[in-house]
C-alpha atoms as an extended CHARMM CRD file, in Angstrom:
* protein
*
       282  EXT
         1         1  MET       CA              0.8660000000       33.3290000000      -35.2210000000  PROA      1               0.0000000000
         2         2  GLY       CA              4.3030000000       33.9070000000      -33.7900000000  PROA      2               0.0000000000
         3         3  LEU       CA              6.8030000000       32.7460000000      -31.2280000000  PROA      3               0.0000000000
         4         4  ASP       CA              6.5080000000       33.6330000000      -27.5350000000  PROA      4               0.0000000000
         5         5  ALA       CA              8.6450000000       32.3600000000      -24.6810000000  PROA      5               0.0000000000
         6         6  TYR       CA              8.7230000000       32.3770000000      -20.9030000000  PROA      6               0.0000000000
         7         7  VAL       CA             10.8860000000       31.3210000000      -17.9770000000  PROA      7               0.0000000000
         8         8  THR       CA              9.0480000000       30.2870000000      -14.8210000000  PROA      8               0.0000000000
         9         9  CYS       CA              9.9390000000       31.6020000000      -11.3850000000  PROA      9               0.0000000000
        10        10  ASN       CA             10.9360000000       29.3840000000       -8.4490000000  PROA      10              0.0000000000
        11        11  CYS       CA              8.4400000000       30.7560000000       -5.9390000000  PROA      11              0.0000000000
        12        12  PHE       CA              6.5460000000       27.4580000000       -5.7440000000  PROA      12              0.0000000000
        13        13  GLU       CA              9.7180000000       25.4660000000       -5.0980000000  PROA      13              0.0000000000
        14        14  GLU       CA             10.9650000000       28.0660000000       -2.5860000000  PROA      14              0.0000000000
        15        15  GLY       CA              7.6780000000       28.1680000000       -0.6330000000  PROA      15              0.0000000000
        16        16  LYS       CA              6.9460000000       31.7910000000       -1.5260000000  PROA      16              0.0000000000
        17        17  LEU       CA              3.3910000000       31.3730000000       -2.8440000000  PROA      17              0.0000000000
        18        18  SER       CA              0.4400000000       32.8630000000       -1.0350000000  PROA      18              0.0000000000
        19        19  ASN       CA             -2.0650000000       30.4020000000        0.4080000000  PROA      19              0.0000000000
        20        20  PRO       CA             -4.5130000000       29.1600000000       -2.2240000000  PROA      20              0.0000000000
        21        21  PRO       CA             -8.2430000000       29.7610000000       -1.6890000000  PROA      21              0.0000000000
        22        22  LYS       CA            -10.3090000000       27.0720000000        0.0110000000  PROA      22              0.0000000000
        23        23  PRO       CA            -10.9740000000       24.2250000000       -0.6220000000  PROA      23              0.0000000000
        24        24  PHE       CA             -7.4520000000       24.0780000000       -2.1600000000  PROA      24              0.0000000000
        25        25  THR       CA             -4.3400000000       23.6740000000       -0.0530000000  PROA      25              0.0000000000
        26        26  ILE       CA             -0.6990000000       24.2370000000       -0.9300000000  PROA      26              0.0000000000
        27        27  ASP       CA             -0.1790000000       20.4530000000       -0.7900000000  PROA      27              0.0000000000
        28        28  ASP       CA             -2.7060000000       20.1500000000       -3.6020000000  PROA      28              0.0000000000
        29        29  VAL       CA             -0.5730000000       22.3100000000       -5.9290000000  PROA      29              0.0000000000
        30        30  TYR       CA              2.0740000000       20.9220000000       -8.2560000000  PROA      30              0.0000000000
        31        31  ARG       CA              4.0440000000       22.0880000000      -11.2960000000  PROA      31              0.0000000000
        32        32  ASP       CA              3.4510000000       20.1860000000      -14.5540000000  PROA      32              0.0000000000
        33        33  GLU       CA              6.0230000000       19.3140000000      -17.2290000000  PROA      33              0.0000000000
        34        34  GLU       CA              5.3690000000       22.5950000000      -19.0680000000  PROA      34              0.0000000000
        35        35  GLY       CA              6.0390000000       24.6550000000      -15.9470000000  PROA      35              0.0000000000
        36        36  PHE       CA              2.4330000000       25.5260000000      -15.0980000000  PROA      36              0.0000000000
        37        37  LEU       CA              0.9120000000       25.2530000000      -11.6160000000  PROA      37              0.0000000000
        38        38  ARG       CA             -1.8760000000       22.6770000000      -11.4420000000  PROA      38              0.0000000000
        39        39  SER       CA             -4.2190000000       21.1870000000       -8.8590000000  PROA      39              0.0000000000
        40        40  HSD       CA             -4.4290000000       17.4820000000       -8.0340000000  PROA      40              0.0000000000
        41        41  MET       CA             -8.0280000000       18.0720000000       -6.9330000000  PROA      41              0.0000000000
        42        42  LEU       CA             -9.0480000000       19.5730000000      -10.2620000000  PROA      42              0.0000000000
        43        43  ASP       CA             -7.2180000000       16.7970000000      -12.1230000000  PROA      43              0.0000000000
        44        44  SER       CA             -9.2610000000       14.2460000000      -10.2100000000  PROA      44              0.0000000000
        45        45  LEU       CA            -12.5500000000       16.0340000000      -10.9570000000  PROA      45              0.0000000000
        46        46  ARG       CA            -11.6520000000       16.3490000000      -14.6230000000  PROA      46              0.0000000000
        47        47  LYS       CA            -10.5310000000       12.7480000000      -15.0300000000  PROA      47              0.0000000000
        48        48  ASN       CA            -13.7830000000       11.1370000000      -16.2000000000  PROA      48              0.0000000000
        49        49  LEU       CA            -15.4590000000       14.1680000000      -17.8080000000  PROA      49              0.0000000000
        50        50  ASP       CA            -15.1430000000       15.8200000000      -21.1780000000  PROA      50              0.0000000000
        51        51  TYR       CA            -14.1760000000       19.4780000000      -21.0100000000  PROA      51              0.0000000000
        52        52  SER       CA            -17.6790000000       20.9540000000      -21.4830000000  PROA      52              0.0000000000
        53        53  ASP       CA            -19.1630000000       18.7700000000      -18.7180000000  PROA      53              0.0000000000
        54        54  TYR       CA            -16.2370000000       19.5980000000      -16.4430000000  PROA      54              0.0000000000
        55        55  ILE       CA            -16.7510000000       23.3470000000      -16.9520000000  PROA      55              0.0000000000
        56        56  ASP       CA            -20.5180000000       23.0350000000      -16.4550000000  PROA      56              0.0000000000
        57        57  ARG       CA            -19.9950000000       21.3370000000      -13.0850000000  PROA      57              0.0000000000
        58        58  TYR       CA            -16.7610000000       22.8220000000      -11.7900000000  PROA      58              0.0000000000
        59        59  GLY       CA            -16.1520000000       25.9630000000      -13.8380000000  PROA      59              0.0000000000
        60        60  ALA       CA            -16.3970000000       28.2810000000      -10.8260000000  PROA      60              0.0000000000
        61        61  LEU       CA            -13.9530000000       26.1360000000       -8.8570000000  PROA      61              0.0000000000
        62        62  ASN       CA            -11.5910000000       25.9850000000      -11.8250000000  PROA      62              0.0000000000
        63        63  ASP       CA            -11.6870000000       29.7850000000      -12.2110000000  PROA      63              0.0000000000
        64        64  CYS       CA            -11.1060000000       30.2420000000       -8.4850000000  PROA      64              0.0000000000
        65        65  PHE       CA             -7.8970000000       28.2090000000       -8.6330000000  PROA      65              0.0000000000
        66        66  TYR       CA             -6.4500000000       29.7790000000      -11.7800000000  PROA      66              0.0000000000
        67        67  ASP       CA             -7.3210000000       33.3110000000      -10.6870000000  PROA      67              0.0000000000
        68        68  TRP       CA             -5.1590000000       32.5870000000       -7.6630000000  PROA      68              0.0000000000
        69        69  VAL       CA             -2.3920000000       31.0940000000       -9.8110000000  PROA      69              0.0000000000
        70        70  ASP       CA             -2.2050000000       34.3110000000      -11.8430000000  PROA      70              0.0000000000
        71        71  HSD       CA             -1.3110000000       36.2810000000       -8.7090000000  PROA      71              0.0000000000
        72        72  ALA       CA              0.0660000000       33.6380000000       -6.3340000000  PROA      72              0.0000000000
        73        73  CYS       CA              3.4400000000       35.3970000000       -6.0790000000  PROA      73              0.0000000000
        74        74  GLU       CA              5.1740000000       38.5900000000       -7.1330000000  PROA      74              0.0000000000
        75        75  HSD       CA              5.5470000000       37.2680000000      -10.6830000000  PROA      75              0.0000000000
        76        76  GLU       CA              2.3810000000       37.6010000000      -12.7580000000  PROA      76              0.0000000000
        77        77  ASP       CA              1.2770000000       34.2060000000      -14.0670000000  PROA      77              0.0000000000
        78        78  GLY       CA              4.3490000000       32.7390000000      -12.3630000000  PROA      78              0.0000000000
        79        79  ASP       CA              6.6120000000       34.0200000000      -15.1560000000  PROA      79              0.0000000000
        80        80  TYR       CA             10.0190000000       35.2500000000      -14.0500000000  PROA      80              0.0000000000
        81        81  CYS       CA             10.3760000000       36.5570000000      -17.6050000000  PROA      81              0.0000000000
        82        82  SER       CA              8.1340000000       36.3810000000      -20.6550000000  PROA      82              0.0000000000
        83        83  GLU       CA              8.7940000000       37.8360000000      -24.0960000000  PROA      83              0.0000000000
        84        84  TRP       CA              7.2500000000       37.9810000000      -27.5290000000  PROA      84              0.0000000000
        85        85  VAL       CA             10.1270000000       36.8810000000      -29.7300000000  PROA      85              0.0000000000
        86        86  GLY       CA              8.2790000000       37.8980000000      -32.8900000000  PROA      86              0.0000000000
        87        87  ASN       CA              6.1680000000       36.5540000000      -35.7160000000  PROA      87              0.0000000000
        88        88  TRP       CA              7.6460000000       33.5790000000      -37.5330000000  PROA      88              0.0000000000
        89        89  ALA       CA              9.1650000000       35.7910000000      -40.2170000000  PROA      89              0.0000000000
        90        90  GLY       CA             10.9890000000       37.6560000000      -37.4370000000  PROA      90              0.0000000000
        91        91  ALA       CA             12.1380000000       34.4200000000      -35.8140000000  PROA      91              0.0000000000
        92        92  ARG       CA             13.4830000000       33.1690000000      -39.1370000000  PROA      92              0.0000000000
        93        93  GLU       CA             15.1670000000       36.5520000000      -39.6840000000  PROA      93              0.0000000000
        94        94  PHE       CA             17.0800000000       36.0490000000      -36.4220000000  PROA      94              0.0000000000
        95        95  GLN       CA             18.1730000000       32.6180000000      -37.6220000000  PROA      95              0.0000000000
        96        96  SER       CA             19.3430000000       34.0830000000      -40.9340000000  PROA      96              0.0000000000
        97        97  VAL       CA             21.3440000000       36.7810000000      -39.1190000000  PROA      97              0.0000000000
        98        98  VAL       CA             23.0530000000       34.1030000000      -37.0290000000  PROA      98              0.0000000000
        99        99  GLU       CA             23.8600000000       32.2100000000      -40.2220000000  PROA      99              0.0000000000
       100       100  GLU       CA             25.1340000000       35.2550000000      -42.1150000000  PROA      100             0.0000000000
       101       101  LEU       CA             27.3870000000       36.3800000000      -39.2590000000  PROA      101             0.0000000000
       102       102  GLY       CA             29.1040000000       33.0580000000      -38.7370000000  PROA      102             0.0000000000
       103       103  GLY       CA             26.5980000000       30.2450000000      -38.4710000000  PROA      103             0.0000000000
       104       104  ASN       CA             27.2920000000       27.1040000000      -36.5080000000  PROA      104             0.0000000000
       105       105  ASP       CA             31.0740000000       27.5870000000      -36.5800000000  PROA      105             0.0000000000
       106       106  ARG       CA             30.8890000000       30.8980000000      -34.7000000000  PROA      106             0.0000000000
       107       107  TYR       CA             27.5640000000       30.5270000000      -32.9080000000  PROA      107             0.0000000000
       108       108  PRO       CA             27.0040000000       26.8120000000      -32.1900000000  PROA      108             0.0000000000
       109       109  VAL       CA             24.4300000000       27.4390000000      -29.4350000000  PROA      109             0.0000000000
       110       110  LEU       CA             22.4950000000       30.2630000000      -31.1150000000  PROA      110             0.0000000000
       111       111  SER       CA             22.2910000000       28.2230000000      -34.3170000000  PROA      111             0.0000000000
       112       112  GLY       CA             20.0090000000       25.7500000000      -32.5230000000  PROA      112             0.0000000000
       113       113  LEU       CA             18.2210000000       28.2010000000      -30.2350000000  PROA      113             0.0000000000
       114       114  ILE       CA             15.0370000000       29.0310000000      -32.1830000000  PROA      114             0.0000000000
       115       115  PRO       CA             12.6070000000       26.0940000000      -32.4970000000  PROA      115             0.0000000000
       116       116  ASP       CA             10.9510000000       24.9830000000      -35.7290000000  PROA      116             0.0000000000
       117       117  SER       CA              7.4790000000       25.3790000000      -34.2040000000  PROA      117             0.0000000000
       118       118  ASN       CA              5.7320000000       26.3970000000      -30.9990000000  PROA      118             0.0000000000
       119       119  GLY       CA              6.5060000000       24.2250000000      -28.0070000000  PROA      119             0.0000000000
       120       120  GLY       CA              9.5750000000       22.6730000000      -26.4670000000  PROA      120             0.0000000000
       121       121  CYS       CA             12.3540000000       24.0700000000      -24.2850000000  PROA      121             0.0000000000
       122       122  PHE       CA             15.8200000000       25.5240000000      -24.4380000000  PROA      122             0.0000000000
       123       123  PRO       CA             17.8940000000       24.0700000000      -21.5610000000  PROA      123             0.0000000000
       124       124  SER       CA             19.2180000000       26.4020000000      -18.8900000000  PROA      124             0.0000000000
       125       125  GLU       CA             22.5960000000       24.6300000000      -19.0340000000  PROA      125             0.0000000000
       126       126  LEU       CA             23.2420000000       26.2730000000      -22.4120000000  PROA      126             0.0000000000
       127       127  ALA       CA             21.9630000000       29.7330000000      -21.5080000000  PROA      127             0.0000000000
       128       128  LYS       CA             25.2530000000       31.1870000000      -20.2450000000  PROA      128             0.0000000000
       129       129  LYS       CA             27.0790000000       30.2290000000      -23.4350000000  PROA      129             0.0000000000
       130       130  ALA       CA             24.1810000000       31.5590000000      -25.5050000000  PROA      130             0.0000000000
       131       131  ILE       CA             24.4700000000       34.9480000000      -23.7500000000  PROA      131             0.0000000000
       132       132  GLU       CA             28.1490000000       35.1500000000      -24.7070000000  PROA      132             0.0000000000
       133       133  GLU       CA             27.2650000000       34.3430000000      -28.2990000000  PROA      133             0.0000000000
       134       134  ILE       CA             24.3420000000       36.7620000000      -28.5420000000  PROA      134             0.0000000000
       135       135  ASP       CA             26.4770000000       39.5960000000      -27.1270000000  PROA      135             0.0000000000
       136       136  ASP       CA             29.0450000000       38.9140000000      -29.8270000000  PROA      136             0.0000000000
       137       137  LEU       CA             26.2990000000       38.7230000000      -32.4480000000  PROA      137             0.0000000000
       138       138  VAL       CA             24.8110000000       42.0970000000      -31.4870000000  PROA      138             0.0000000000
       139       139  GLU       CA             28.2440000000       43.7530000000      -31.4410000000  PROA      139             0.0000000000
       140       140  SER       CA             28.9440000000       42.3980000000      -34.9220000000  PROA      140             0.0000000000
       141       141  ALA       CA             25.5100000000       43.4620000000      -36.1600000000  PROA      141             0.0000000000
       142       142  ARG       CA             26.0980000000       47.0690000000      -35.0420000000  PROA      142             0.0000000000
       143       143  SER       CA             28.9430000000       47.4560000000      -37.4930000000  PROA      143             0.0000000000
       144       144  LEU       CA             27.2870000000       45.4420000000      -40.2290000000  PROA      144             0.0000000000
       145       145  VAL       CA             26.4580000000       47.3700000000      -43.3870000000  PROA      145             0.0000000000
       146       146  PHE       CA             23.6220000000       45.9730000000      -45.4450000000  PROA      146             0.0000000000
       147       147  ASN       CA             23.2730000000       46.6310000000      -49.1470000000  PROA      147             0.0000000000
       148       148  SER       CA             19.7520000000       47.7950000000      -49.9250000000  PROA      148             0.0000000000
       149       149  LEU       CA             17.9910000000       47.8430000000      -53.2700000000  PROA      149             0.0000000000
       150       150  VAL       CA             15.9720000000       51.0650000000      -53.3560000000  PROA      150             0.0000000000
       151       151  CYS       CA             14.0190000000       53.0430000000      -55.9320000000  PROA      151             0.0000000000
       152       152  GLU       CA             13.1060000000       56.6420000000      -56.5400000000  PROA      152             0.0000000000
       153       153  ASP       CA              9.5360000000       56.6240000000      -55.2070000000  PROA      153             0.0000000000
       154       154  SER       CA              9.7800000000       54.4360000000      -52.0940000000  PROA      154             0.0000000000
       155       155  GLU       CA             11.5190000000       55.0790000000      -48.7600000000  PROA      155             0.0000000000
       156       156  SER       CA             11.6210000000       51.3940000000      -47.8070000000  PROA      156             0.0000000000
       157       157  PRO       CA             14.1760000000       49.0680000000      -49.4190000000  PROA      157             0.0000000000
       158       158  ILE       CA             12.8600000000       46.4610000000      -51.7920000000  PROA      158             0.0000000000
       159       159  TRP       CA             15.4690000000       44.0520000000      -50.4650000000  PROA      159             0.0000000000
       160       160  SER       CA             18.5440000000       44.1200000000      -48.2420000000  PROA      160             0.0000000000
       161       161  CYS       CA             21.4150000000       41.6900000000      -47.8300000000  PROA      161             0.0000000000
       162       162  ALA       CA             24.8410000000       41.4550000000      -46.2540000000  PROA      162             0.0000000000
       163       163  ASP       CA             28.0450000000       41.5510000000      -48.2950000000  PROA      163             0.0000000000
       164       164  SER       CA             28.4440000000       37.7800000000      -48.0940000000  PROA      164             0.0000000000
       165       165  ALA       CA             24.8140000000       36.9320000000      -48.8880000000  PROA      165             0.0000000000
       166       166  SER       CA             22.9270000000       36.1090000000      -52.0600000000  PROA      166             0.0000000000
       167       167  HSD       CA             19.1310000000       36.1210000000      -52.3330000000  PROA      167             0.0000000000
       168       168  PRO       CA             16.7990000000       35.6670000000      -55.3260000000  PROA      168             0.0000000000
       169       169  ILE       CA             14.0150000000       38.2730000000      -55.4620000000  PROA      169             0.0000000000
       170       170  LEU       CA             12.1390000000       37.6230000000      -58.7090000000  PROA      170             0.0000000000
       171       171  MET       CA             12.1350000000       34.3390000000      -60.6090000000  PROA      171             0.0000000000
       172       172  GLY       CA             10.2570000000       33.2430000000      -63.7170000000  PROA      172             0.0000000000
       173       173  PRO       CA             10.6530000000       31.5350000000      -67.0970000000  PROA      173             0.0000000000
       174       174  GLY       CA             14.0310000000       32.5150000000      -68.5350000000  PROA      174             0.0000000000
       175       175  PHE       CA             14.7030000000       35.1680000000      -65.9030000000  PROA      175             0.0000000000
       176       176  GLU       CA             16.0100000000       35.5320000000      -62.3860000000  PROA      176             0.0000000000
       177       177  MET       CA             16.8150000000       38.6900000000      -60.4820000000  PROA      177             0.0000000000
       178       178  GLY       CA             18.2330000000       39.0320000000      -56.9940000000  PROA      178             0.0000000000
       179       179  MET       CA             20.8220000000       40.5710000000      -54.6990000000  PROA      179             0.0000000000
       180       180  GLU       CA             24.3770000000       39.3440000000      -54.3050000000  PROA      180             0.0000000000
       181       181  GLY       CA             26.5400000000       41.4000000000      -51.9850000000  PROA      181             0.0000000000
       182       182  ASN       CA             26.5380000000       45.0370000000      -53.0640000000  PROA      182             0.0000000000
       183       183  ALA       CA             24.8980000000       44.5770000000      -56.4780000000  PROA      183             0.0000000000
       184       184  ALA       CA             21.7670000000       43.2940000000      -58.1480000000  PROA      184             0.0000000000
       185       185  TYR       CA             22.2060000000       40.3030000000      -60.4290000000  PROA      185             0.0000000000
       186       186  PHE       CA             20.1940000000       39.2250000000      -63.4760000000  PROA      186             0.0000000000
       187       187  VAL       CA             20.1510000000       35.8270000000      -65.1770000000  PROA      187             0.0000000000
       188       188  ASP       CA             18.6910000000       36.1270000000      -68.6670000000  PROA      188             0.0000000000
       189       189  GLY       CA             17.2420000000       33.5940000000      -71.0950000000  PROA      189             0.0000000000
       190       190  LYS       CA             20.6930000000       32.8760000000      -72.5090000000  PROA      190             0.0000000000
       191       191  GLY       CA             21.9820000000       31.8330000000      -69.0960000000  PROA      191             0.0000000000
       192       192  ARG       CA             24.1490000000       34.9280000000      -68.7240000000  PROA      192             0.0000000000
       193       193  THR       CA             24.5570000000       36.4600000000      -65.2610000000  PROA      193             0.0000000000
       194       194  LEU       CA             24.8880000000       40.2370000000      -65.3020000000  PROA      194             0.0000000000
       195       195  LYS       CA             25.4260000000       42.4980000000      -62.3070000000  PROA      195             0.0000000000
       196       196  SER       CA             24.5280000000       46.1260000000      -61.7540000000  PROA      196             0.0000000000
       197       197  ARG       CA             24.4010000000       48.6760000000      -58.9560000000  PROA      197             0.0000000000
       198       198  ARG       CA             22.0000000000       50.9380000000      -60.8590000000  PROA      198             0.0000000000
       199       199  PHE       CA             19.3620000000       50.0600000000      -63.4740000000  PROA      199             0.0000000000
       200       200  ARG       CA             16.0320000000       51.1570000000      -64.9080000000  PROA      200             0.0000000000
       201       201  GLN       CA             12.8470000000       49.3420000000      -65.8070000000  PROA      201             0.0000000000
       202       202  ASP       CA             10.4750000000       50.4100000000      -68.5960000000  PROA      202             0.0000000000
       203       203  PRO       CA              7.1290000000       48.7300000000      -69.3920000000  PROA      203             0.0000000000
       204       204  ILE       CA              6.8240000000       46.7390000000      -72.6170000000  PROA      204             0.0000000000
       205       205  GLY       CA              3.3090000000       46.5330000000      -74.0260000000  PROA      205             0.0000000000
       206       206  LEU       CA              0.1800000000       46.0850000000      -71.9290000000  PROA      206             0.0000000000
       207       207  GLU       CA             -0.2660000000       44.4500000000      -68.5410000000  PROA      207             0.0000000000
       208       208  GLY       CA             -0.9620000000       40.7210000000      -68.7280000000  PROA      208             0.0000000000
       209       209  GLU       CA             -4.2030000000       39.0520000000      -67.6530000000  PROA      209             0.0000000000
       210       210  ASN       CA             -2.5260000000       37.7660000000      -64.4850000000  PROA      210             0.0000000000
       211       211  GLY       CA             -1.4120000000       41.2820000000      -63.5140000000  PROA      211             0.0000000000
       212       212  SER       CA              2.1860000000       40.8760000000      -64.6410000000  PROA      212             0.0000000000
       213       213  GLN       CA              3.8670000000       43.6120000000      -66.6860000000  PROA      213             0.0000000000
       214       214  GLU       CA              6.7880000000       42.7550000000      -68.9370000000  PROA      214             0.0000000000
       215       215  MET       CA              9.6990000000       45.1340000000      -68.4310000000  PROA      215             0.0000000000
       216       216  ALA       CA             12.8510000000       46.1440000000      -70.2660000000  PROA      216             0.0000000000
       217       217  ILE       CA             15.7010000000       46.3450000000      -67.7510000000  PROA      217             0.0000000000
       218       218  THR       CA             18.5580000000       48.6670000000      -68.7330000000  PROA      218             0.0000000000
       219       219  LEU       CA             21.8220000000       48.3590000000      -66.8130000000  PROA      219             0.0000000000
       220       220  HSD       CA             23.3710000000       51.7580000000      -66.0990000000  PROA      220             0.0000000000
       221       221  GLU       CA             26.9990000000       50.6130000000      -66.2410000000  PROA      221             0.0000000000
       222       222  THR       CA             26.9080000000       48.9370000000      -69.6700000000  PROA      222             0.0000000000
       223       223  GLY       CA             23.6190000000       49.9230000000      -71.2860000000  PROA      223             0.0000000000
       224       224  GLU       CA             22.7320000000       46.2490000000      -71.7730000000  PROA      224             0.0000000000
       225       225  ARG       CA             19.0090000000       45.4500000000      -71.8420000000  PROA      225             0.0000000000
       226       226  ILE       CA             17.2820000000       42.4110000000      -70.3680000000  PROA      226             0.0000000000
       227       227  ARG       CA             13.6330000000       41.4240000000      -70.4680000000  PROA      227             0.0000000000
       228       228  SER       CA             11.8390000000       40.6890000000      -67.2060000000  PROA      228             0.0000000000
       229       229  PHE       CA              8.4210000000       39.0600000000      -67.0770000000  PROA      229             0.0000000000
       230       230  ASP       CA              7.2730000000       41.4770000000      -64.3530000000  PROA      230             0.0000000000
       231       231  SER       CA              8.0790000000       44.6500000000      -62.4410000000  PROA      231             0.0000000000
       232       232  ILE       CA             11.0090000000       44.5400000000      -59.9940000000  PROA      232             0.0000000000
       233       233  GLY       CA              8.8970000000       46.3720000000      -57.4110000000  PROA      233             0.0000000000
       234       234  PRO       CA              8.0630000000       47.7390000000      -54.9530000000  PROA      234             0.0000000000
       235       235  HSD       CA              5.3790000000       45.1840000000      -54.0820000000  PROA      235             0.0000000000
       236       236  GLY       CA              1.8930000000       46.5960000000      -54.6810000000  PROA      236             0.0000000000
       237       237  ALA       CA              3.1790000000       49.7500000000      -56.4010000000  PROA      237             0.0000000000
       238       238  PRO       CA              2.1400000000       50.7570000000      -59.9500000000  PROA      238             0.0000000000
       239       239  LYS       CA              4.1590000000       48.8600000000      -62.5410000000  PROA      239             0.0000000000
       240       240  VAL       CA              5.7080000000       51.8430000000      -64.2560000000  PROA      240             0.0000000000
       241       241  ALA       CA              9.1000000000       53.1180000000      -65.4210000000  PROA      241             0.0000000000
       242       242  ARG       CA             11.3410000000       53.3660000000      -62.3910000000  PROA      242             0.0000000000
       243       243  GLU       CA             15.0170000000       53.8120000000      -61.4540000000  PROA      243             0.0000000000
       244       244  PHE       CA             16.6690000000       51.4010000000      -58.9850000000  PROA      244             0.0000000000
       245       245  TRP       CA             20.0300000000       51.4590000000      -57.2550000000  PROA      245             0.0000000000
       246       246  VAL       CA             21.9440000000       49.7300000000      -54.4650000000  PROA      246             0.0000000000
       247       247  GLU       CA             23.1280000000       51.7550000000      -51.4780000000  PROA      247             0.0000000000
       248       248  PRO       CA             24.5350000000       50.9310000000      -48.0110000000  PROA      248             0.0000000000
       249       249  ARG       CA             22.0770000000       51.2060000000      -45.1330000000  PROA      249             0.0000000000
       250       250  GLU       CA             21.7870000000       50.0960000000      -41.5320000000  PROA      250             0.0000000000
       251       251  ALA       CA             20.8370000000       46.4420000000      -41.2580000000  PROA      251             0.0000000000
       252       252  PRO       CA             17.0310000000       46.1930000000      -41.5290000000  PROA      252             0.0000000000
       253       253  PHE       CA             16.7410000000       44.4230000000      -38.1690000000  PROA      253             0.0000000000
       254       254  MET       CA             18.5910000000       47.2310000000      -36.3710000000  PROA      254             0.0000000000
       255       255  TYR       CA             17.0000000000       50.4490000000      -35.1020000000  PROA      255             0.0000000000
       256       256  GLU       CA             19.3070000000       53.2850000000      -34.1140000000  PROA      256             0.0000000000
       257       257  GLY       CA             22.0530000000       50.8130000000      -33.2800000000  PROA      257             0.0000000000
       258       258  ARG       CA             19.8830000000       48.3930000000      -31.2910000000  PROA      258             0.0000000000
       259       259  TYR       CA             18.7560000000       44.9000000000      -32.1880000000  PROA      259             0.0000000000
       260       260  TYR       CA             15.5480000000       44.6540000000      -30.1910000000  PROA      260             0.0000000000
       261       261  ARG       CA             14.6950000000       41.0550000000      -31.0620000000  PROA      261             0.0000000000
       262       262  ALA       CA             18.1090000000       39.9220000000      -29.8570000000  PROA      262             0.0000000000
       263       263  GLU       CA             17.6390000000       41.9630000000      -26.6700000000  PROA      263             0.0000000000
       264       264  ARG       CA             14.3470000000       40.1790000000      -25.9490000000  PROA      264             0.0000000000
       265       265  ILE       CA             15.9600000000       36.7930000000      -26.4880000000  PROA      265             0.0000000000
       266       266  ARG       CA             18.8520000000       37.8220000000      -24.2340000000  PROA      266             0.0000000000
       267       267  SER       CA             16.3850000000       38.7230000000      -21.4430000000  PROA      267             0.0000000000
       268       268  LEU       CA             15.0280000000       35.1720000000      -21.6000000000  PROA      268             0.0000000000
       269       269  LEU       CA             18.5420000000       33.7280000000      -21.4850000000  PROA      269             0.0000000000
       270       270  VAL       CA             19.4740000000       35.8420000000      -18.4600000000  PROA      270             0.0000000000
       271       271  ALA       CA             16.2960000000       34.7210000000      -16.6930000000  PROA      271             0.0000000000
       272       272  SER       CA             17.1710000000       31.1060000000      -17.4510000000  PROA      272             0.0000000000
       273       273  VAL       CA             20.6270000000       31.5370000000      -15.9090000000  PROA      273             0.0000000000
       274       274  GLU       CA             19.2290000000       33.2850000000      -12.8240000000  PROA      274             0.0000000000
       275       275  THR       CA             16.5030000000       30.7170000000      -12.1460000000  PROA      275             0.0000000000
       276       276  GLY       CA             18.0730000000       27.5580000000      -13.5000000000  PROA      276             0.0000000000
       277       277  ASN       CA             14.8500000000       26.9940000000      -15.4550000000  PROA      277             0.0000000000
       278       278  PRO       CA             14.5870000000       26.3850000000      -19.1880000000  PROA      278             0.0000000000
       279       279  ILE       CA             13.1720000000       28.7850000000      -21.7460000000  PROA      279             0.0000000000
       280       280  ARG       CA              9.8000000000       27.4150000000      -22.8030000000  PROA      280             0.0000000000
       281       281  TRP       CA              8.6050000000       28.2480000000      -26.3110000000  PROA      281             0.0000000000
       282       282  CYS       CA              4.9200000000       28.7710000000      -26.9490000000  PROA      282             0.0000000000
């Protein structure tokens, strides 16, 4: 599951549709509250039937109408613009980027752009302001350096965060480990918080019945040792001795200087401005 979105065209309202197939007429066509083209005739036939009976009796007629709808104008399915925003993890990532780069104070429209679930609309009246904000967001993201926790036998970061951010990564009884700015932090059983930019894990004893492997964590800067109830990572990798360090890298949502998810959202916003129609989430 993920988040898709579309902006409908105005061809129906502007009289630019092709003629529907008989027995339908253009007067029979209307746009529903979700932006889809519907038929009064089909609504009437469907009214007193459950869906299976309706399809048994009028399936061919139903298909005839919606086959036409798919190609009734120059815009396939009547979509002026349609985009896959991303899976829900990606959608939440966009929200977290907005928050980390200024939140509601800097981006009041973008902060409320992404819905909590599929469905609903983003009003066209806010689209122009949202474009200004997303352009500023992308420009800021280009120069943003993320601090990435990496290790010697994996090319992908275990975790990344901005200078101003703090994120827990591993939590358990008497232990917490995470990222805060440009360092890893550790909270031990005594309640102490220690920070390090380079550390090592070494297994202690045998792997537990639940698959966990107790580790001794040695901080490079001070030599202090902390016990962790499990391996720091990477996820799914063998739980062995391993060196970790924090280094600056391009933000994980950027690719060669481009923020593609933001570009897709911007395309929807531009379409909303050009048509005057809302962005519809699905």
